Backbone of each chain as ProteinMPNN parsed JSONL, in Angstrom:
{"seq_chain_A": "MVSLSIFFQVLIVVCAVAAVFTHDLLAAVAIFGAFSFFSAIYFAILGALDVAFTEAAVGAVITTVFFVTAIFRTARRTKR", "coords_chain_A": {"N_chain_A": [[0.276, -30.025, -8.992], [-0.227, -30.324, -6.286], [2.301, -31.032, -5.32], [3.64, -28.67, -5.894], [2.356, -26.842, -4.172], [3.085, -27.943, -1.719], [5.851, -27.555, -1.873], [5.985, -24.717, -1.746], [4.875, -24.352, 0.768], [6.825, -25.508, 2.426], [8.936, -23.754, 1.858], [7.903, -21.365, 2.928], [7.773, -21.984, 5.669], [10.496, -22.444, 6.216], [11.561, -19.876, 5.659], [10.245, -18.385, 7.649], [11.251, -19.49, 10.061], [13.98, -18.959, 9.7], [13.946, -16.16, 9.656], [13.257, -15.613, 12.277], [15.437, -16.652, 13.737], [17.675, -15.195, 12.957], [20.421, -13.068, 13.646], [21.265, -10.669, 12.549], [19.477, -7.853, 11.929], [18.738, -6.558, 9.565], [19.096, -8.522, 7.638], [17.155, -10.242, 8.585], [14.865, -8.784, 8.0], [14.984, -8.814, 5.208], [14.662, -11.544, 4.743], [12.135, -11.795, 5.721], [10.72, -10.342, 3.818], [11.053, -12.071, 1.654], [9.6, -14.202, 2.666], [7.052, -13.015, 2.58], [6.698, -12.777, -0.19], [6.724, -15.494, -0.973], [4.48, -16.431, 0.398], [2.57, -14.925, -0.919], [2.697, -16.025, -3.508], [1.841, -18.564, -2.839], [-0.779, -18.076, -1.987], [-1.795, -17.271, -4.465], [-1.615, -19.684, -5.852], [-3.499, -21.135, -4.44], [-5.733, -19.882, -5.396], [-6.713, -17.5, -4.417], [-6.6, -14.66, -5.564], [-6.931, -11.983, -4.954], [-6.183, -11.729, -2.262], [-3.543, -12.515, -2.558], [-2.528, -10.421, -4.09], [-2.804, -8.298, -2.284], [-1.074, -9.189, -0.277], [1.398, -9.182, -1.632], [1.664, -6.452, -2.183], [1.412, -5.058, 0.282], [2.72, -6.665, 2.305], [5.225, -7.301, 1.169], [6.375, -4.979, 0.081], [5.648, -2.421, 1.401], [5.783, -3.038, 4.172], [8.414, -3.964, 4.352], [9.882, -1.648, 3.705], [9.11, 0.002, 5.844], [10.143, -1.455, 8.032], [12.881, -1.358, 7.479], [13.399, 1.397, 7.675], [12.806, 1.656, 10.363], [14.851, 0.147, 11.473], [17.01, 1.771, 10.893], [16.893, 3.595, 12.937], [17.569, 2.252, 15.204], [19.808, -0.118, 16.817], [21.696, -2.334, 14.681], [22.133, -5.005, 15.15], [20.954, -7.76, 17.129], [21.172, -8.405, 20.681], [23.238, -10.997, 21.939]], "CA_chain_A": [[-0.172, -28.856, -8.228], [-0.062, -30.612, -4.854], [3.726, -30.951, -4.996], [4.008, -27.249, -5.927], [1.898, -26.186, -2.949], [3.928, -28.443, -0.615], [7.129, -26.865, -2.037], [5.915, -23.357, -1.212], [4.66, -24.434, 2.216], [8.132, -25.741, 3.056], [9.706, -22.51, 1.741], [7.347, -20.388, 3.875], [8.186, -22.359, 7.029], [11.939, -22.218, 6.316], [11.785, -18.43, 5.744], [9.781, -17.891, 8.949], [12.207, -19.909, 11.096], [15.235, -18.24, 9.482], [13.77, -14.76, 10.056], [13.253, -15.527, 13.737], [16.721, -17.0, 14.35], [18.792, -14.42, 12.424], [20.802, -11.992, 14.565], [21.339, -9.429, 11.777], [18.075, -7.467, 11.744], [18.49, -6.223, 8.161], [18.912, -9.803, 6.951], [15.854, -10.774, 8.999], [13.829, -8.067, 7.233], [15.03, -9.316, 3.827], [14.061, -12.88, 4.736], [10.694, -11.608, 5.921], [10.178, -9.985, 2.505], [10.967, -13.313, 0.875], [8.438, -14.912, 3.24], [5.83, -12.41, 2.055], [6.539, -13.133, -1.601], [6.355, -16.906, -1.091], [3.084, -16.625, 0.795], [1.738, -14.368, -1.989], [2.619, -17.039, -4.576], [1.03, -19.677, -2.339], [-2.175, -17.628, -2.069], [-2.197, -17.299, -5.873], [-1.825, -21.094, -6.207], [-4.771, -21.547, -3.84], [-6.843, -19.257, -6.099], [-7.123, -16.24, -3.781], [-5.743, -13.668, -6.229], [-7.038, -10.687, -4.277], [-5.329, -11.808, -1.071], [-2.154, -12.567, -3.01], [-2.171, -9.064, -4.497], [-2.628, -7.505, -1.072], [0.135, -9.649, 0.422], [2.57, -8.727, -2.373], [1.797, -4.992, -2.102], [1.608, -4.588, 1.659], [3.712, -7.425, 3.058], [6.56, -7.368, 0.589], [6.938, -3.666, -0.251], [5.467, -1.368, 2.407], [6.291, -3.491, 5.464], [9.87, -4.012, 4.291], [10.392, -0.272, 3.787], [8.902, 0.489, 7.212], [11.074, -2.128, 8.936], [14.242, -0.858, 7.238], [13.515, 2.729, 8.281], [12.844, 1.505, 11.816], [16.191, -0.344, 11.844], [17.924, 2.912, 10.844], [16.836, 4.347, 14.189], [18.009, 1.424, 16.324], [21.012, -0.875, 16.501], [21.393, -3.267, 13.611], [22.226, -6.392, 15.594], [20.364, -8.07, 18.427], [22.14, -8.871, 21.688], [23.288, -12.459, 22.014]], "C_chain_A": [[0.006, -29.071, -6.728], [1.402, -30.503, -4.461], [4.194, -29.497, -4.991], [3.575, -26.548, -4.641], [2.704, -26.661, -1.747], [5.294, -27.761, -0.655], [7.067, -25.461, -1.439], [5.611, -23.351, 0.276], [5.98, -24.614, 2.948], [8.973, -24.477, 3.014], [9.222, -21.467, 2.744], [7.818, -20.695, 5.288], [9.681, -22.1, 7.226], [12.237, -20.726, 6.462], [11.361, -17.892, 7.107], [10.783, -18.239, 10.04], [13.522, -19.151, 10.949], [15.11, -16.78, 9.9], [13.768, -14.62, 11.568], [14.657, -15.705, 14.286], [17.903, -16.245, 13.772], [19.116, -13.277, 13.381], [20.955, -10.648, 13.863], [19.91, -9.008, 11.404], [17.754, -7.137, 10.295], [18.283, -7.497, 7.336], [17.567, -10.415, 7.322], [14.725, -10.106, 8.234], [13.796, -8.561, 5.786], [14.385, -10.692, 3.738], [12.553, -12.782, 4.934], [10.01, -11.164, 4.623], [10.052, -11.19, 1.6], [9.802, -14.162, 1.353], [7.131, -14.363, 2.675], [5.602, -12.783, 0.594], [6.111, -14.584, -1.766], [4.911, -17.132, -0.669], [2.14, -16.018, -0.232], [1.585, -15.375, -3.126], [1.735, -18.196, -4.133], [-0.455, -19.322, -2.357], [-2.669, -17.665, -3.509], [-2.427, -18.726, -6.344], [-3.162, -21.573, -5.662], [-5.977, -20.9, -4.516], [-7.32, -17.952, -5.517], [-6.253, -15.115, -4.34], [-5.779, -12.324, -5.514], [-6.145, -10.641, -3.04], [-3.856, -11.817, -1.457], [-1.663, -11.182, -3.412], [-1.906, -8.183, -3.267], [-1.34, -7.885, -0.346], [1.393, -9.145, -0.286], [2.769, -7.228, -2.221], [2.152, -4.547, -0.688], [2.769, -5.32, 2.323], [5.11, -7.314, 2.497], [7.168, -5.995, 0.357], [6.872, -2.719, 0.943], [6.063, -1.788, 3.751], [7.814, -3.535, 5.487], [10.469, -2.615, 4.418], [10.261, 0.271, 5.212], [9.893, -0.156, 8.176], [12.495, -1.607, 8.745], [14.409, 0.537, 7.832], [13.499, 2.647, 9.795], [14.203, 1.016, 12.272], [17.2, 0.788, 11.81], [17.967, 3.667, 12.159], [17.277, 3.533, 15.384], [19.345, 0.79, 15.969], [20.67, -1.952, 15.484], [21.384, -4.714, 14.102], [21.514, -6.566, 16.927], [21.464, -8.507, 19.387], [22.085, -10.384, 21.765], [22.786, -12.929, 23.367]], "O_chain_A": [[0.342, -28.145, -5.989], [1.728, -29.956, -3.407], [5.045, -29.123, -4.184], [4.331, -25.753, -4.081], [2.982, -25.872, -0.844], [5.847, -27.422, 0.392], [7.974, -25.052, -0.714], [6.04, -22.441, 0.985], [6.232, -23.962, 3.961], [9.647, -24.143, 3.988], [10.032, -20.762, 3.345], [8.216, -19.793, 6.025], [10.093, -21.597, 8.271], [13.066, -20.34, 7.286], [12.041, -17.032, 7.668], [11.131, -17.387, 10.856], [14.12, -18.744, 11.945], [16.059, -16.211, 10.44], [14.232, -13.607, 12.092], [15.046, -14.99, 15.21], [19.044, -16.606, 14.058], [18.215, -12.596, 13.871], [20.797, -9.6, 14.49], [19.221, -9.709, 10.662], [16.643, -7.392, 9.83], [17.421, -7.552, 6.459], [16.91, -11.034, 6.484], [13.748, -10.755, 7.859], [12.723, -8.711, 5.202], [13.656, -10.986, 2.791], [11.79, -13.579, 4.388], [8.873, -11.55, 4.351], [9.074, -11.328, 0.865], [9.098, -14.771, 0.548], [6.221, -15.119, 2.333], [4.477, -13.067, 0.181], [5.248, -14.891, -2.588], [4.194, -17.92, -1.287], [1.03, -16.517, -0.417], [0.488, -15.564, -3.651], [0.974, -18.747, -4.928], [-1.293, -20.157, -2.698], [-3.813, -18.038, -3.766], [-3.327, -18.972, -7.147], [-3.878, -22.323, -6.326], [-7.114, -21.296, -4.262], [-8.243, -17.341, -6.057], [-5.303, -14.669, -3.697], [-4.777, -11.61, -5.473], [-5.446, -9.658, -2.796], [-3.022, -11.213, -0.782], [-0.528, -10.808, -3.116], [-0.931, -7.433, -3.215], [-0.608, -7.021, 0.138], [2.348, -8.728, 0.369], [3.905, -6.763, -2.138], [3.076, -3.758, -0.487], [3.691, -4.691, 2.842], [6.08, -7.24, 3.252], [8.389, -5.859, 0.432], [7.902, -2.265, 1.442], [6.761, -1.006, 4.397], [8.439, -3.195, 6.491], [11.442, -2.414, 5.145], [11.176, 0.915, 5.726], [10.431, 0.524, 9.049], [13.233, -1.432, 9.715], [15.444, 0.834, 8.428], [14.114, 3.482, 10.459], [14.676, 1.413, 13.337], [18.148, 0.792, 12.596], [18.969, 4.311, 12.47], [17.354, 4.07, 16.488], [19.944, 1.118, 14.945], [19.537, -2.427, 15.414], [20.697, -5.557, 13.525], [21.471, -5.651, 17.748], [22.543, -8.924, 18.968], [21.014, -10.982, 21.668], [22.75, -14.131, 23.629]]}, "seq_chain_B": "MRTPFGSAVLDAACRLLVPFVLIFAVYVIAHGHDSPGGGFQGGTILAAAVILIRLVHGQDAIWGLTRVGALRLACGGVAVFAGIGFLSLLFAGNYLDYGVLPLPLETVKVRVMGTLGIEIGVAMAVTGVLVLIFDALTAWGEED", "coords_chain_B": {"N_chain_B": [[12.501, 10.933, 4.813], [15.058, 12.956, 5.854], [17.593, 13.523, 4.861], [18.523, 12.935, 1.593], [19.508, 9.941, -0.192], [20.099, 9.777, -2.85], [21.511, 9.093, -6.07], [22.764, 9.857, -9.397], [21.991, 7.686, -10.939], [19.99, 6.45, -9.4], [18.183, 8.55, -9.382], [17.464, 8.796, -12.105], [16.334, 6.261, -12.502], [14.19, 6.392, -10.751], [12.695, 8.477, -11.887], [11.987, 7.231, -14.279], [10.435, 5.102, -13.365], [8.322, 5.912, -11.702], [6.004, 7.181, -13.073], [4.794, 4.943, -14.391], [4.169, 3.326, -12.234], [2.269, 4.918, -10.973], [0.248, 5.013, -12.946], [-0.426, 2.296, -13.006], [-1.42, 2.001, -10.441], [-3.713, 3.596, -10.546], [-5.129, 2.151, -12.453], [-5.534, -0.245, -11.03], [-7.188, 0.658, -8.992], [-9.448, 1.65, -10.427], [-10.321, -0.489, -11.926], [-11.065, -2.367, -10.16], [-13.335, -3.879, -9.465], [-13.722, -5.733, -11.428], [-11.456, -7.227, -11.707], [-8.717, -8.709, -9.851], [-7.88, -6.634, -7.132], [-8.433, -3.241, -6.043], [-9.56, -0.656, -3.793], [-7.853, -0.69, -1.518], [-5.482, -2.057, -2.316], [-4.697, -0.518, -4.542], [-4.316, 1.965, -3.304], [-2.164, 1.295, -1.684], [-0.187, 0.865, -3.623], [0.005, 3.411, -4.728], [0.969, 4.768, -2.453], [3.421, 3.478, -2.272], [4.71, 4.505, -4.519], [4.928, 7.236, -3.807], [6.511, 7.001, -1.514], [8.811, 5.957, -2.634], [9.698, 8.177, -4.118], [10.244, 9.846, -1.953], [12.318, 8.463, -0.704], [14.378, 8.664, -2.588], [14.661, 11.411, -3.227], [14.519, 12.814, -0.85], [13.123, 14.699, 1.929], [13.193, 17.422, 1.782], [13.442, 18.292, -0.868], [10.749, 18.083, -1.91], [8.15, 16.333, -3.614], [5.189, 16.395, -4.965], [3.566, 15.408, -2.633], [3.106, 16.768, 0.391], [3.651, 16.604, 4.013], [1.478, 17.656, 5.417], [-0.279, 17.648, 3.309], [-0.574, 14.89, 2.938], [-1.905, 14.241, 5.295], [-4.282, 15.678, 4.897], [-5.195, 14.293, 2.657], [-5.711, 11.738, 3.72], [-7.753, 12.303, 5.596], [-9.632, 13.355, 3.814], [-10.217, 11.088, 2.299], [-11.55, 9.456, 4.165], [-13.708, 11.15, 4.533], [-14.901, 11.093, 1.983], [-15.701, 8.39, 1.834], [-17.498, 8.183, 4.091], [-19.219, 10.203, 3.35], [-20.452, 9.338, 0.938], [-21.756, 7.143, 1.984], [-23.553, 8.349, 3.852], [-24.939, 9.899, 2.073], [-26.446, 8.073, 0.604], [-28.018, 7.303, 2.708], [-29.463, 9.591, 2.976], [-31.108, 9.595, 0.761], [-33.196, 7.87, 1.386], [-32.299, 5.225, 1.671], [-30.365, 2.38, 2.887], [-27.345, 2.621, 4.94], [-24.532, 3.05, 2.892], [-25.921, 1.971, 0.731], [-25.903, 1.913, -2.436], [-27.695, 1.858, -4.532], [-29.842, 3.589, -4.455], [-29.038, 6.088, -5.142], [-29.481, 9.155, -6.912], [-28.661, 9.008, -9.858], [-28.478, 9.508, -13.402], [-28.721, 6.788, -14.631], [-28.832, 3.182, -15.215], [-29.875, 0.899, -12.594], [-27.912, -1.01, -11.998], [-25.59, 0.147, -13.058], [-25.501, 2.392, -11.46], [-24.919, 1.251, -9.014], [-22.344, 0.296, -9.57], [-21.002, 2.713, -9.938], [-21.228, 3.8, -7.362], [-19.695, 1.941, -5.897], [-17.227, 2.455, -7.063], [-16.771, 5.084, -6.19], [-16.566, 4.623, -3.414], [-14.249, 3.051, -3.404], [-12.359, 4.844, -4.34], [-12.325, 6.608, -2.172], [-11.337, 4.881, -0.155], [-8.8, 4.334, -1.224], [-7.604, 6.894, -1.154], [-7.526, 7.325, 1.639], [-5.867, 5.189, 2.489], [-3.455, 5.716, 1.118], [-2.738, 8.247, 2.236], [-2.443, 7.581, 4.974], [-0.391, 5.652, 4.966], [1.784, 7.108, 3.921], [1.988, 8.992, 5.934], [2.725, 7.348, 8.105], [5.265, 6.573, 7.224], [6.539, 9.093, 7.218], [6.426, 9.679, 9.938], [8.085, 7.701, 10.902], [10.55, 8.453, 9.86], [11.107, 10.954, 10.831], [13.511, 12.59, 12.451], [13.438, 13.29, 15.396], [13.043, 16.095, 15.132], [10.393, 18.414, 14.97], [7.831, 19.91, 13.011]], "CA_chain_B": [[13.963, 11.022, 4.964], [15.514, 14.331, 5.804], [18.727, 13.573, 3.951], [18.356, 11.956, 0.523], [20.715, 9.217, -0.576], [19.989, 9.498, -4.27], [22.581, 9.423, -7.001], [22.205, 10.106, -10.73], [21.35, 6.458, -11.419], [18.733, 6.305, -8.663], [17.286, 9.615, -9.818], [16.936, 8.449, -13.426], [15.461, 5.101, -12.365], [12.96, 6.853, -10.097], [11.905, 9.23, -12.862], [11.412, 6.298, -15.245], [9.543, 4.106, -12.777], [7.177, 6.447, -10.971], [4.765, 7.33, -13.856], [4.148, 3.655, -14.645], [3.596, 2.871, -10.965], [1.047, 5.701, -10.736], [-0.772, 4.552, -13.886], [-0.868, 0.974, -12.577], [-2.238, 2.177, -9.239], [-5.032, 4.095, -10.966], [-5.804, 1.024, -13.102], [-5.974, -1.197, -10.001], [-8.337, 1.239, -8.28], [-10.629, 1.842, -11.268], [-10.753, -1.764, -12.494], [-10.986, -3.295, -9.038], [-14.476, -4.765, -9.291], [-13.717, -6.754, -12.463], [-10.221, -7.992, -11.649], [-8.143, -8.558, -8.503], [-7.454, -5.267, -6.843], [-9.443, -2.452, -5.353], [-9.093, 0.573, -3.18], [-6.737, -0.871, -0.582], [-4.252, -2.386, -3.034], [-4.294, 0.638, -5.342], [-3.768, 2.966, -2.401], [-0.83, 0.857, -1.264], [0.77, 1.084, -4.711], [0.212, 4.871, -4.768], [1.858, 5.121, -1.346], [4.755, 2.991, -2.599], [5.316, 5.466, -5.446], [5.292, 8.46, -3.068], [7.617, 6.665, -0.612], [10.006, 5.838, -3.48], [10.166, 9.539, -4.377], [10.826, 10.38, -0.718], [13.595, 7.8, -0.442], [15.432, 9.099, -3.506], [14.852, 12.855, -3.271], [14.533, 13.443, 0.455], [11.907, 15.404, 2.265], [13.304, 18.853, 1.5], [13.101, 18.442, -2.28], [9.553, 17.248, -1.884], [7.572, 16.239, -4.95], [3.862, 15.824, -5.027], [2.721, 15.251, -1.461], [3.748, 17.16, 1.644], [3.112, 15.877, 5.162], [0.123, 18.176, 5.652], [-1.088, 17.158, 2.203], [-0.912, 13.488, 3.209], [-2.94, 14.242, 6.34], [-5.535, 16.104, 4.267], [-5.649, 13.216, 1.769], [-6.293, 10.669, 4.54], [-9.047, 12.763, 6.127], [-10.548, 13.474, 2.683], [-10.676, 9.754, 1.932], [-12.585, 9.067, 5.137], [-14.883, 11.991, 4.276], [-15.57, 10.58, 0.777], [-16.371, 7.135, 2.211], [-18.655, 8.448, 4.95], [-20.149, 11.065, 2.632], [-21.28, 8.522, 0.038], [-22.644, 6.345, 2.833], [-24.64, 9.156, 4.4], [-25.752, 10.38, 0.954], [-27.477, 7.063, 0.336], [-28.959, 7.368, 3.838], [-30.301, 10.772, 2.762], [-32.112, 9.285, -0.259], [-34.104, 6.841, 1.901], [-31.771, 3.855, 1.592], [-29.537, 2.058, 4.036], [-25.987, 3.165, 4.868], [-23.76, 2.449, 1.796], [-26.804, 1.325, -0.241], [-25.695, 2.862, -3.54], [-28.726, 1.734, -5.56], [-30.86, 4.639, -4.38], [-28.478, 7.392, -5.515], [-30.22, 9.654, -8.089], [-27.855, 9.24, -11.047], [-29.264, 9.173, -14.602], [-28.197, 5.538, -15.191], [-29.582, 2.042, -14.708], [-29.564, 0.627, -11.198], [-26.644, -1.74, -11.921], [-24.523, 1.121, -13.283], [-25.426, 3.261, -10.281], [-24.182, 0.506, -7.989], [-20.923, 0.282, -9.946], [-20.448, 4.043, -9.66], [-21.084, 3.943, -5.92], [-18.532, 1.159, -5.477], [-16.022, 3.165, -7.5], [-16.548, 6.202, -5.266], [-16.077, 4.074, -2.145], [-12.872, 2.585, -3.546], [-11.503, 6.032, -4.406], [-12.164, 7.069, -0.797], [-10.44, 3.961, 0.557], [-7.445, 4.514, -1.742], [-7.071, 8.149, -0.618], [-7.223, 7.15, 3.061], [-4.721, 4.29, 2.657], [-2.252, 6.436, 0.684], [-2.357, 9.262, 3.224], [-2.0, 7.002, 6.246], [0.911, 4.993, 4.804], [2.808, 8.147, 3.801], [2.159, 9.585, 7.269], [3.515, 6.414, 8.924], [6.661, 6.683, 6.789], [7.075, 10.364, 7.699], [6.624, 9.602, 11.385], [9.236, 6.848, 11.168], [11.8, 9.059, 9.442], [11.315, 12.276, 11.435], [14.543, 12.38, 13.454], [13.38, 14.138, 16.578], [12.592, 17.465, 14.914], [8.984, 18.524, 14.609], [7.49, 21.204, 12.432]], "C_chain_B": [[14.389, 12.478, 4.843], [16.663, 14.454, 4.819], [18.529, 12.534, 2.86], [19.639, 11.169, 0.303], [20.677, 8.88, -2.051], [21.251, 9.857, -5.03], [21.925, 9.656, -8.362], [21.449, 8.884, -11.237], [19.998, 6.264, -10.74], [17.711, 7.336, -9.115], [16.637, 9.269, -11.155], [15.975, 7.267, -13.324], [14.127, 5.485, -11.744], [12.079, 7.595, -11.083], [11.287, 8.329, -13.907], [10.272, 5.488, -14.642], [8.236, 4.706, -12.281], [5.92, 6.657, -11.838], [4.045, 6.026, -14.12], [3.505, 3.112, -13.377], [2.288, 3.614, -10.691], [-0.088, 5.246, -11.657], [-1.32, 3.191, -13.458], [-1.756, 1.071, -11.338], [-3.639, 2.648, -9.614], [-5.829, 2.988, -11.655], [-6.345, 0.047, -12.062], [-7.187, -0.657, -9.261], [-9.587, 1.206, -9.168], [-11.174, 0.525, -11.799], [-10.931, -2.816, -11.406], [-12.164, -4.233, -8.918], [-14.563, -5.813, -10.386], [-12.505, -7.662, -12.388], [-9.698, -7.891, -10.217], [-7.608, -7.16, -8.276], [-8.563, -4.541, -6.13], [-8.806, -1.265, -4.685], [-7.861, 0.378, -2.314], [-5.435, -1.142, -1.323], [-3.759, -1.206, -3.865], [-3.712, 1.745, -4.482], [-2.384, 2.603, -1.908], [0.198, 1.106, -2.356], [1.043, 2.584, -4.875], [1.18, 5.301, -3.669], [3.268, 4.647, -1.607], [5.457, 3.944, -3.558], [5.773, 6.722, -4.702], [6.49, 8.188, -2.152], [8.911, 6.499, -1.404], [10.58, 7.215, -3.796], [10.833, 10.105, -3.131], [12.166, 9.76, -0.423], [14.691, 8.384, -1.313], [15.705, 10.592, -3.354], [14.911, 13.516, -1.911], [13.308, 14.291, 0.678], [11.973, 16.895, 1.938], [12.955, 19.139, 0.045], [11.831, 17.666, -2.544], [8.829, 17.388, -3.215], [6.214, 15.608, -4.813], [3.049, 15.919, -3.768], [3.509, 15.655, -0.22], [3.126, 16.386, 2.799], [1.689, 16.334, 5.482], [-0.82, 17.71, 4.54], [-1.495, 15.713, 2.398], [-1.999, 13.389, 4.264], [-4.291, 14.634, 5.758], [-6.091, 15.019, 3.366], [-6.314, 12.107, 2.566], [-7.667, 11.082, 5.062], [-10.073, 12.9, 5.006], [-11.078, 12.126, 2.224], [-11.759, 9.254, 2.861], [-13.861, 9.857, 4.886], [-15.63, 11.509, 3.037], [-16.353, 9.319, 1.099], [-17.645, 7.415, 3.001], [-19.684, 9.301, 4.225], [-21.043, 10.28, 1.687], [-22.239, 7.661, 0.843], [-23.823, 7.144, 3.34], [-25.514, 9.735, 3.296], [-26.823, 9.362, 0.597], [-28.47, 6.972, 1.489], [-29.962, 8.499, 3.622], [-31.403, 10.49, 1.749], [-32.896, 8.039, 0.112], [-33.619, 5.427, 1.638], [-31.065, 3.525, 2.876], [-28.174, 2.715, 3.883], [-25.196, 2.368, 3.843], [-24.644, 1.634, 0.841], [-26.831, 2.203, -1.489], [-26.845, 2.876, -4.526], [-29.722, 2.864, -5.569], [-30.316, 6.0, -4.814], [-29.104, 7.883, -6.813], [-29.289, 10.006, -9.246], [-28.665, 8.832, -12.275], [-28.734, 7.933, -15.32], [-29.115, 4.409, -14.73], [-29.113, 1.739, -13.289], [-28.217, -0.089, -11.056], [-25.467, -0.781, -12.077], [-24.379, 2.06, -12.082], [-24.669, 2.562, -9.16], [-22.694, 0.468, -8.277], [-20.27, 1.624, -9.624], [-20.27, 4.258, -8.159], [-19.895, 3.177, -5.379], [-17.241, 1.85, -5.865], [-15.719, 4.345, -6.575], [-16.007, 5.745, -3.931], [-14.612, 3.681, -2.262], [-11.908, 3.75, -3.684], [-11.271, 6.585, -3.001], [-11.204, 6.21, -0.014], [-8.994, 4.166, 0.104], [-6.819, 5.797, -1.207], [-6.667, 7.983, 0.84], [-5.978, 6.297, 3.257], [-3.422, 4.978, 2.252], [-1.796, 7.431, 1.739], [-1.798, 8.654, 4.485], [-0.631, 6.344, 6.096], [2.037, 6.017, 4.666], [3.058, 8.819, 5.151], [2.957, 8.678, 8.19], [4.987, 6.503, 8.548], [7.284, 7.978, 7.284], [7.323, 10.327, 9.192], [7.826, 8.739, 11.722], [10.545, 7.551, 10.856], [12.007, 10.452, 9.997], [12.274, 12.115, 12.612], [14.438, 13.416, 14.565], [12.847, 15.53, 16.333], [11.143, 17.457, 14.465], [8.744, 19.873, 13.972], [5.996, 21.4, 12.476]], "O_chain_B": [[14.106, 13.141, 3.845], [16.701, 15.393, 4.024], [18.38, 11.352, 3.169], [20.732, 11.665, 0.577], [21.161, 7.827, -2.466], [21.963, 10.799, -4.681], [20.7, 9.656, -8.479], [20.405, 9.01, -11.878], [18.998, 5.959, -11.388], [16.521, 7.039, -9.22], [15.428, 9.421, -11.328], [14.929, 7.256, -13.973], [13.074, 4.986, -12.139], [10.868, 7.382, -11.126], [10.187, 8.605, -14.387], [9.271, 5.217, -15.305], [7.173, 4.099, -12.417], [4.831, 6.331, -11.367], [2.815, 5.984, -14.081], [2.432, 2.511, -13.426], [1.314, 3.016, -10.234], [-1.233, 5.109, -11.225], [-2.525, 2.951, -13.534], [-2.722, 0.321, -11.197], [-4.632, 2.164, -9.069], [-7.042, 2.885, -11.476], [-7.471, -0.435, -12.184], [-8.108, -1.407, -8.937], [-10.656, 0.787, -8.723], [-12.365, 0.426, -12.093], [-10.945, -4.014, -11.69], [-12.024, -5.3, -8.321], [-15.4, -6.711, -10.296], [-12.521, -8.758, -12.949], [-10.187, -7.068, -9.443], [-6.956, -6.582, -9.146], [-9.524, -5.155, -5.665], [-7.662, -0.908, -4.967], [-6.929, 1.181, -2.365], [-4.404, -0.545, -1.014], [-2.563, -0.918, -3.899], [-2.738, 2.392, -4.867], [-1.528, 3.471, -1.732], [1.325, 1.511, -2.069], [2.179, 2.983, -5.131], [2.093, 6.092, -3.907], [4.225, 5.317, -1.22], [6.66, 4.174, -3.434], [6.876, 7.217, -4.937], [7.378, 9.03, -2.021], [9.985, 6.854, -0.92], [11.794, 7.411, -3.752], [11.867, 10.767, -3.226], [13.071, 10.443, 0.057], [15.812, 8.584, -0.846], [16.866, 11.003, -3.352], [15.317, 14.674, -1.815], [12.549, 14.572, -0.249], [10.941, 17.557, 1.828], [12.258, 20.109, -0.25], [11.83, 16.703, -3.311], [8.891, 18.435, -3.861], [6.104, 14.407, -4.568], [1.94, 16.454, -3.799], [4.458, 14.977, 0.174], [2.192, 15.608, 2.602], [0.812, 15.522, 5.777], [-1.991, 17.417, 4.781], [-2.619, 15.333, 2.07], [-2.907, 12.565, 4.155], [-5.315, 14.023, 6.067], [-7.305, 14.826, 3.299], [-7.352, 11.584, 2.16], [-8.626, 10.314, 4.984], [-11.25, 12.601, 5.205], [-12.232, 12.013, 1.81], [-12.764, 8.697, 2.418], [-14.963, 9.321, 5.004], [-16.861, 11.51, 3.025], [-17.51, 9.175, 0.703], [-18.729, 6.954, 2.641], [-20.885, 9.149, 4.449], [-22.249, 10.517, 1.631], [-23.389, 7.464, 0.449], [-24.963, 6.686, 3.275], [-26.686, 10.035, 3.525], [-27.966, 9.725, 0.321], [-29.628, 6.609, 1.285], [-31.126, 8.408, 4.01], [-32.494, 11.052, 1.838], [-33.227, 7.233, -0.759], [-34.424, 4.525, 1.408], [-31.139, 4.277, 3.847], [-27.87, 3.296, 2.841], [-25.18, 1.139, 3.902], [-24.157, 0.698, 0.208], [-27.653, 3.112, -1.606], [-26.966, 3.827, -5.298], [-30.388, 3.09, -6.579], [-31.068, 6.973, -4.849], [-29.25, 7.093, -7.746], [-29.141, 11.181, -9.58], [-29.465, 7.9, -12.196], [-28.343, 8.01, -16.484], [-30.05, 4.63, -13.962], [-28.089, 2.252, -12.838], [-27.464, 0.179, -10.119], [-24.479, -0.866, -11.347], [-23.272, 2.469, -11.733], [-23.881, 3.182, -8.446], [-21.873, 0.591, -7.368], [-19.152, 1.682, -9.114], [-19.27, 4.835, -7.73], [-19.166, 3.672, -4.519], [-16.272, 1.844, -5.106], [-14.565, 4.582, -6.217], [-15.112, 6.372, -3.366], [-13.82, 3.934, -1.355], [-10.774, 3.677, -3.212], [-10.156, 6.987, -2.669], [-10.351, 6.723, 0.709], [-8.075, 4.173, 0.922], [-5.643, 5.806, -0.844], [-5.598, 8.439, 1.246], [-5.126, 6.622, 4.083], [-2.408, 4.855, 2.94], [-0.621, 7.466, 2.102], [-0.8, 9.135, 5.021], [0.207, 6.457, 6.99], [3.118, 5.829, 5.222], [4.192, 9.173, 5.476], [3.776, 9.158, 8.973], [5.858, 6.511, 9.418], [8.433, 7.978, 7.726], [8.314, 10.878, 9.672], [8.518, 8.996, 12.707], [11.555, 7.286, 11.509], [13.005, 11.09, 9.664], [11.901, 11.569, 13.65], [15.269, 14.32, 14.654], [12.248, 16.115, 17.235], [10.722, 16.604, 13.683], [9.373, 20.865, 14.341], [5.496, 22.434, 12.033]]}, "name": "protein", "num_of_chains": 2, "seq": "MVSLSIFFQVLIVVCAVAAVFTHDLLAAVAIFGAFSFFSAIYFAILGALDVAFTEAAVGAVITTVFFVTAIFRTARRTKRMRTPFGSAVLDAACRLLVPFVLIFAVYVIAHGHDSPGGGFQGGTILAAAVILIRLVHGQDAIWGLTRVGALRLACGGVAVFAGIGFLSLLFAGNYLDYGVLPLPLETVKVRVMGTLGIEIGVAMAVTGVLVLIFDALTAWGEED"}
């Protein structure tokens, strides 16, 4: 169980860093959704099922949809 | 979305998926005090179903919830929450003290019913506000 939680901690950190340093905003939003799913699984491992449910519903679905619709109104790539 | 980007496949998938999503949302709201879930999560799932319909069918072929309807739903949810709170204040209890409500049940059951009413109010408010945020994000300059 400890190795599993360390595995998801590493995945969460990798997803966060990758979402910050990606220049394609749509890819950054997709990586952020993956971050939300991994943190939801990590919350479920820790025993906080209610928080995990909220994270999966809000962070992974609603936030991703809102970010994608916001990207439709702006440019897709950041300036270098 | 003013212009839909649905095809036949997306349309069929949406029609298959949406009833189960709605049933699951109602289950999460109604069973929230015995299992993980509650008003906020159920309202989010309801809003996800409505947003899925909007993504596939567009705002002109609207199905279920208009923008004014979403606003009314959000305000109605706040009214349900505050109304139950002030109702318990009216029957000589504290704010949101459901135990004093005059229902013909035991005190424990009355508390469960009060919690259910609060969660329905929260779910209505969350659904309306999330759908309104989506509509505000996708309104391309034109206002009605």
